[in-house]
C-alpha positions, 0 to 999 in steps of 0.5 A: 326459482327457475333454472335460468334464475339459478344459473344466473344467480350462480353466474352472478355469484361467481362474477361477483366473487372474481370481481371482488377477489381479483382486485384484492389478489392482484393488489396483495400480489403487486405489493409483494412483488414490488416489495421483493423488487425493492428488497433486491435493489437495496441488497444490490445497493448495499453490496455496491457500497460495501465494495466501494468502501473496501476499495476506498480502504484498500486505496488508503492502505496502499497510499499510507504504505507507499508514503511510509516507504517513500519517507524511509527511502528518502531518509535511507538515501540521504543517510547513505550520502552521509555515510559515504561522506563520513567513510571518505573523511575517515579514510582521508584522515587515516591516509594523511596520518591524522587521528580519526577523531570526529570523523570516526564519531560521525561514521559511527553515528551514521552506522547507528542511524542506518542500522535503525532505518535499513529494516524499514526498507520494504523492497527485499532487493533494495534492503539487500543492497542497502545492507551490503553498503552498510556492512561495507562501510562498517568494514572501515575501522582503525586497521583498515582505514587508509586502504583505498580498496576498502574505500573503493568497495564502500563506493561501489556498494553505496552507488548500487544501493543508491541506484536501487533506492532511486529506482524504487522511488521512481517506481512509487512515484510512477505508480501514484501518477498512474492511479491519479 
């Protein structure tokens, strides 16, 4: 074998090696890079889906909270009107010299319901005003019935509480409208 033949043989061996290994290596490398890219895309998609699910859960929680709060605010608002009516009837009957009877029973019923519901008012300021109105209405007892100063205090507290309740209800509705 001559040197030219040996050189040609080495060149052919090297060329054959490169032409045989290079396509296989590039195929393996391409498959690995494709798999890596696909894995990163899947991970990003899973992260996005988890964020969307978390946002949906948060939105549902906010809507449940607002629905709960709105329901109780409306109930407390209506009960404040009943409480005012009952205290007014008690005071009017006492001024007229009539026994309180059913008016007193109605006032006690309203007081019991208010005691039960006022804790469900979530806003601290509004709950404080509702509690103050309820406490003022509780002052109307046998010995203070007929005292217009007590009645005026009840009216002032009830109006302040109702205004705060109305503002909170409007705030909830405006928040819901903004999200829609």
